[in-house]
C-alpha positions in Angstrom: -1.4 -11.2 -11.5 -4.8 -10.5 -13.0 -5.7 -7.1 -14.3 -8.1 -4.9 -12.3 -11.7 -5.1 -13.4 -13.6 -1.9 -14.4 -15.2 -1.8 -11.0 -11.8 -2.1 -9.2 -10.4 0.6 -11.4 -13.3 2.9 -10.4 -12.6 2.1 -6.7 -8.9 2.7 -7.3 -9.6 6.1 -8.8 -12.0 6.9 -5.9 -9.3 6.0 -3.3 -6.7 8.3 -4.9 -9.2 11.1 -5.7 -8.7 10.7 -9.4 -12.4 10.6 -10.5 -12.4 14.0 -12.4 -13.3 14.5 -16.0 -9.5 14.7 -16.8 -8.0 12.0 -14.6 -4.3 12.1 -13.6 -3.9 8.4 -14.5 -5.0 6.4 -17.5 -6.5 2.9 -17.0 -3.3 1.4 -18.4 -1.2 3.4 -15.9 -3.3 2.2 -13.0 -3.0 -1.4 -14.2 0.7 -1.0 -14.4 0.9 0.4 -10.9 -1.1 -2.5 -9.6 1.1 -5.0 -11.4 4.3 -3.4 -10.0 3.0 -3.1 -6.5 1.7 -6.6 -6.0 -1.1 -5.6 -3.7 -3.9 -3.1 -3.9 -2.8 -1.0 -0.9 0.8 -0.7 -2.2 -0.6 0.3 -5.6 -2.6 3.1 -4.0 0.5 4.2 -2.1 2.6 4.2 -5.3 -0.1 6.3 -7.0 0.1 8.9 -4.2 3.9 8.9 -4.5 3.6 9.7 -8.2 1.0 12.4 -7.5 3.2 13.9 -4.9 6.1 13.9 -7.3 4.0 15.8 -9.9 2.7 18.3 -7.4 6.1 19.2 -6.0 6.6 21.4 -9.0 3.5 23.5 -8.3 4.0 27.1 -7.1 1.8 29.4 -5.1 0.4 32.4 -6.9 -0.6 35.7 -5.4 -1.6 38.9 -7.2 -3.7 41.6 -5.5 -6.6 39.8 -3.9 -6.2 36.6 -5.7 -4.3 33.7 -4.1 -3.8 30.2 -5.2 -2.1 27.9 -2.7 -1.1 24.9 -4.7 1.4 23.9 -2.0 -1.6 22.8 0.0 -2.3 20.1 -2.6 1.2 18.8 -2.0 0.8 18.8 1.8 -2.7 17.1 1.6 -1.3 14.4 -0.7 1.6 13.9 1.7 -0.8 13.4 4.6 -3.0 11.0 2.6 0.1 9.1 1.5 1.0 8.7 5.2 -2.4 7.1 5.9 -1.9 4.6 3.1 1.7 3.9 4.1 0.4 3.0 7.5 -2.1 0.6 5.9 0.7 -1.0 3.9 2.8 -1.4 7.1 -0.1 -3.0 8.9 -0.7 -5.4 6.0 3.0 -6.3 6.0 3.0 -6.8 9.7 0.0 -9.0 9.5 1.5 -11.0 6.7 4.7 -11.4 8.8 2.8 -12.6 11.7 0.9 -15.1 9.6 4.1 -16.4 8.1 6.1 -16.9 11.3 7.5 -20.3 11.6 7.0 -22.2 14.9 9.7 -24.7 15.7 8.7 -27.6 17.8 10.8 -30.5 18.8 10.0 -33.8 20.3 12.0 -35.2 23.1 12.5 -38.9 23.0 12.8 -40.3 26.4 15.1 -43.3 26.7 13.4 -46.6 27.2 14.2 -48.4 30.4 13.9 -52.1 30.3 12.9 -53.9 33.4 15.3 -56.5 34.4 13.8 -60.0 34.7 13.6 -61.3 38.2 16.4 -63.7 38.9 
C-alpha cells in the first residue's frame, strides 16, 4: 500500500480534527494507521478510537466559578467515531454487494432425433 501524500495527510488531519499547532498524531503515526487499516475510512475510524482511548483518562475540573468539562471531549469523539463507523459499514456493505457471486447454470435439453420414415 502506498504512503499518503502530503495533501492526503492534511486531509486526514482535517477529518480527525488534528490540525492544531501541536497535533495528536505525527505524520508517521498517521501513515502507520493507514497501512494497518487498509482503507482511508477505516484509518480515520482507528484514529478516532485512539483519540477516545486517550481522552478516557481526562477528568472534569471545578473550582469556584471555573469549570472544565473534559468529559465532553470524550463524548464528542464517541459521536464522531459513530459517524465514521457508519461510513465504514456502508463501504463494507457496498464491497460485499459488488463481490457477490452469481451462480448461473445452463440446462442442456436432450436432443431428439427424428425417426426416418419407413
